C-alpha positions as CSV (number, residue, x, y, z in Angstrom):
1,X,2.6,2.3,-7.8
2,X,2.2,5.2,-5.3
3,X,5.4,6.1,-3.5
4,X,5.8,6.3,0.2
5,X,6.2,10.1,-0.1
6,X,2.9,10.3,-2.0
7,X,1.3,8.3,0.6
8,X,2.6,10.6,3.2
9,X,1.1,13.4,1.4
10,X,-2.3,12.0,1.4
11,X,-2.1,11.1,5.1
12,X,-0.8,14.7,6.0
13,X,-3.5,16.4,3.9
14,X,-6.3,14.6,5.2
15,X,-5.1,14.6,8.9
16,X,-4.8,18.5,8.7
17,X,-8.3,18.8,7.4
18,X,-9.6,16.3,9.9
19,X,-7.5,18.3,12.7
20,X,-9.1,21.7,11.6
21,X,-12.6,20.0,11.7
22,X,-12.2,18.5,15.2
23,X,-10.9,22.0,16.5
24,X,-14.0,23.8,15.1
25,X,-16.1,21.0,17.0
26,X,-14.2,21.6,20.1
27,X,-14.9,25.3,19.9
28,X,-18.7,24.6,19.1
29,X,-18.8,22.6,22.5
30,X,-18.1,18.8,23.3
31,X,-20.8,16.4,23.5
32,X,-20.1,12.9,24.9
33,X,-21.6,10.3,23.0
34,X,-20.7,7.1,24.9
35,X,-18.1,5.5,27.1
36,X,-16.2,2.2,26.1
37,X,-14.2,0.2,28.4
38,X,-15.1,2.1,31.6
39,X,-16.7,5.3,32.5
40,X,-13.5,7.4,32.2
41,X,-13.1,5.9,28.6
42,X,-15.2,8.4,26.6
43,X,-16.2,8.9,23.0
44,X,-17.1,12.4,21.9
45,X,-19.7,13.1,19.0
46,X,-16.7,14.8,17.4
47,X,-14.5,11.6,17.7
48,X,-17.2,9.9,15.4
49,X,-17.7,12.8,12.9
50,X,-14.0,13.3,12.5
51,X,-13.4,9.5,11.9
52,X,-16.3,9.6,9.3
53,X,-14.7,12.7,7.5
54,X,-11.3,10.8,7.2
55,X,-12.8,7.6,6.0
56,X,-14.8,9.2,3.5
57,X,-12.0,11.4,2.1
58,X,-9.6,8.4,2.1
59,X,-12.3,6.2,0.5
60,X,-12.8,8.7,-2.3
61,X,-9.0,9.1,-2.9
62,X,-7.9,5.5,-2.4
63,X,-11.1,3.1,-2.9
64,X,-9.2,0.0,-2.9
65,X,-7.4,0.5,0.3
66,X,-8.4,-0.9,3.6
67,X,-9.4,1.0,6.9
68,X,-9.1,0.4,10.4
69,X,-10.4,3.2,12.8
70,X,-10.9,3.5,16.5
71,X,-14.5,4.5,16.2
72,X,-16.0,2.7,13.1
73,X,-13.7,-0.5,12.9
74,X,-12.2,-2.1,9.8
75,X,-12.8,-2.4,6.1
76,X,-11.2,-5.0,4.0
77,X,-8.3,-4.1,1.5
78,X,-8.0,-5.0,-2.1
79,X,-4.6,-3.1,-2.7
80,X,-2.7,-4.5,0.3
81,X,-2.6,-1.2,2.1
82,X,-4.8,-0.1,5.0
83,X,-5.0,3.3,6.6
84,X,-5.1,3.1,10.6
85,X,-6.6,6.1,12.1
86,X,-7.3,7.6,15.5
87,X,-9.6,10.6,14.8
88,X,-8.8,12.2,18.2
89,X,-6.0,10.8,20.2
90,X,-6.4,12.1,23.8
91,X,-10.0,12.2,23.9
92,X,-10.0,13.1,27.6
93,X,-7.8,16.0,27.0
94,X,-9.9,17.0,24.2
95,X,-13.0,17.0,26.5
96,X,-11.4,19.0,29.3
97,X,-9.8,21.4,26.8
98,X,-6.2,20.3,27.5
99,X,-4.3,21.3,24.3
100,X,-2.6,18.0,24.0
101,X,-4.7,16.0,21.5
102,X,-4.1,14.9,17.9
103,X,-5.3,13.3,14.8
104,X,-3.3,10.3,13.7
105,X,-3.3,8.7,10.4
106,X,-0.9,6.0,9.1
107,X,-0.9,3.7,6.1
108,X,0.5,0.2,6.5
109,X,1.4,-2.7,4.3
110,X,-0.1,-6.3,5.0
111,X,-2.6,-7.1,7.5
112,X,-3.7,-4.3,9.9
113,X,-1.8,-6.1,12.9
114,X,1.1,-4.3,14.4
115,X,3.2,-7.5,14.8
116,X,3.1,-8.0,11.0
117,X,2.4,-4.9,9.4
118,X,4.9,-2.6,7.5
119,X,4.2,1.0,8.2
120,X,4.7,3.1,5.0
121,X,3.7,6.6,6.1
122,X,2.3,8.6,9.2
123,X,1.2,12.0,10.1
124,X,0.3,13.3,13.6
125,X,-1.6,16.7,13.7
126,X,-2.3,18.8,16.9
127,X,-4.4,21.8,15.7
128,X,-4.2,23.5,18.9
129,X,-0.3,23.8,18.6
130,X,-0.2,24.1,14.9
131,X,2.1,21.1,14.7
132,X,2.2,18.3,12.2
133,X,4.6,15.4,12.8
134,X,5.2,13.5,9.7
135,X,7.2,10.7,8.2
136,X,7.5,8.1,5.6
137,X,9.6,4.8,5.5
138,X,13.2,5.7,4.8
139,X,12.5,9.4,4.5
140,X,13.2,10.6,8.0
141,X,10.9,12.4,10.5
142,X,9.7,16.1,10.3
143,X,7.8,18.6,12.4
144,X,6.1,21.2,10.2
145,X,8.6,20.1,7.3
146,X,11.8,20.6,9.5
147,X,14.0,17.5,10.3
148,X,13.7,16.2,13.9
149,X,15.8,13.7,15.8
150,X,15.8,11.6,19.1
151,X,18.1,12.7,21.9
152,X,21.4,10.7,21.7
153,X,23.6,9.3,24.2
154,X,21.2,9.6,27.1
155,X,21.6,7.8,30.4
156,X,18.7,6.7,32.4
157,X,19.4,8.9,35.7
158,X,19.1,11.9,33.2
159,X,16.1,10.8,31.2
160,X,12.7,12.4,31.0
161,X,10.5,9.5,30.4
162,X,6.7,9.5,29.1
163,X,4.2,7.0,29.8
164,X,0.4,6.3,30.0
165,X,-2.2,4.3,32.1
166,X,-5.0,2.1,31.1
167,X,-8.7,3.0,31.7
168,X,-9.2,0.1,34.4
169,X,-8.7,1.5,37.9
170,X,-7.1,-1.7,39.2
171,X,-4.5,-1.7,36.0
172,X,-3.9,2.0,36.8
173,X,-2.9,0.9,40.5
174,X,-0.5,-1.6,39.2
175,X,1.1,0.8,36.7
176,X,1.3,3.4,39.2
177,X,3.4,1.0,41.4
178,X,5.8,0.7,38.5
179,X,6.0,4.5,38.3
180,X,6.8,4.7,41.9
181,X,9.7,2.2,41.5
182,X,11.1,3.9,38.3
183,X,10.6,7.7,39.3
184,X,13.6,7.8,41.6
185,X,15.9,6.4,39.0
186,X,15.2,8.8,36.2
187,X,15.1,12.6,35.8
188,X,11.3,12.8,35.9
189,X,8.2,11.4,34.5
190,X,5.4,12.8,32.3
191,X,1.9,11.5,31.6
192,X,0.7,13.5,28.6
193,X,-2.5,11.5,27.8
194,X,-2.0,11.0,24.1
195,X,0.3,8.1,22.9
196,X,0.6,9.5,19.4
197,X,2.3,12.9,20.9
198,X,4.2,11.0,23.4
199,X,5.8,9.1,20.5
200,X,6.3,12.3,18.5
201,X,7.9,14.0,21.5
202,X,10.5,11.3,21.7
203,X,11.0,11.8,17.9
204,X,11.5,15.6,18.6
205,X,13.7,15.2,21.8
206,X,11.0,16.6,24.1
207,X,11.0,13.3,25.9
208,X,13.9,11.0,26.0
209,X,11.9,7.8,26.2
210,X,8.4,6.4,26.6
211,X,6.7,3.4,27.5
212,X,3.2,2.1,27.7
213,X,1.0,-1.0,27.7
214,X,-2.5,-1.5,26.4
215,X,-2.0,0.7,23.1
216,X,-4.3,-0.2,20.3
217,X,-3.0,-0.2,16.9
218,X,-4.3,3.2,15.9
219,X,-2.6,4.7,19.0
220,X,0.8,4.2,17.8
221,X,0.7,3.3,14.1
222,X,1.8,6.8,13.1
223,X,3.8,7.9,16.0
224,X,5.9,4.7,16.0
225,X,7.0,5.4,12.4
226,X,7.8,8.9,13.3
227,X,9.7,8.0,16.3
228,X,11.6,5.3,14.4
229,X,12.5,7.7,11.6
230,X,13.7,10.2,13.9
231,X,16.3,7.6,15.1
232,X,14.4,6.0,18.1
233,X,14.2,2.1,18.6
234,X,10.7,1.3,19.0
235,X,9.8,-2.2,20.1
236,X,7.9,-4.4,22.4
237,X,8.1,-7.7,24.5
238,X,11.5,-9.7,23.7
239,X,12.6,-6.8,21.3
240,X,9.7,-7.8,18.8
241,X,7.2,-5.4,17.3
242,X,5.4,-2.9,19.4
243,X,2.0,-4.0,20.2
244,X,-0.8,-4.1,22.9
245,X,1.4,-6.1,25.4
246,X,4.1,-3.2,25.4
247,X,5.5,-0.1,23.4
248,X,9.0,1.3,24.2
249,X,10.6,4.0,22.3
250,X,13.8,5.8,23.1
251,X,17.2,6.6,21.4
252,X,19.4,3.5,21.0
253,X,21.5,4.1,24.1
254,X,18.7,4.9,26.5
255,X,16.5,2.0,24.9
256,X,19.2,-0.5,26.0
257,X,18.6,0.8,29.7
258,X,14.9,1.5,29.6
259,X,13.3,-1.5,27.7
260,X,14.7,-4.3,30.0
261,X,13.5,-2.5,33.0
262,X,10.0,-2.0,31.7
263,X,9.9,-5.5,30.1
264,X,10.7,-7.0,33.5
265,X,7.5,-5.5,35.0
266,X,5.1,-6.2,32.1
267,X,6.3,-9.4,30.4
268,X,4.2,-11.5,32.9
269,X,1.0,-9.5,32.6
270,X,-2.1,-11.2,31.2
């Protein structure tokens, strides 16, 4: 049986290779291939090419495992393990040349559904910064091989909080209303534009906390594990698993202050 550490080695190796490929494609010039949920929700040709590279590489190394990717969908698992992949998290940043995008690869046990899966290993690689965030279950979190940890003992008024917005204009307006309510009660709010990097920023203490609604499984599969292994509490509605309805991540003390505040706003959303 393959250990979690060995699965992480696969995830990290493939993520680094894919990140280098995507970076070269960015240097060659970005081509928009399509839009998805709205005109602002874009897909580049590099998204598709990078995911295909990841899928082919994982299939060759682990032919019995399943696959769930943002661009090419799913493939069934014979082993009970599934690779959950975002080939370029932060596509809009990627398109504009903003150096906050990453390749995110996680491997989960069970159905590829955030409310039931058990994440075994994950890697998030930002090739522009040269940073690789990694973790496996029970092994702690690391940045370029060095251990990282969330900020401890943080109070909400001093906390730097990250978040993100949906692509639908009306959803963004509602979310901005909550930001307007929260921003006077925290140190400040950041909107980086890549959920995987937001979660890794919590893990590294660059953000004290993070919340977002509307994340897909591939958006948070790796980052949530990395944050949790760095000491964060990561949860959704009612303290259950993080999912599309809500994801909150923060050190334990801050989580107790941030989560109820965010949950009150999002719990009744459709």
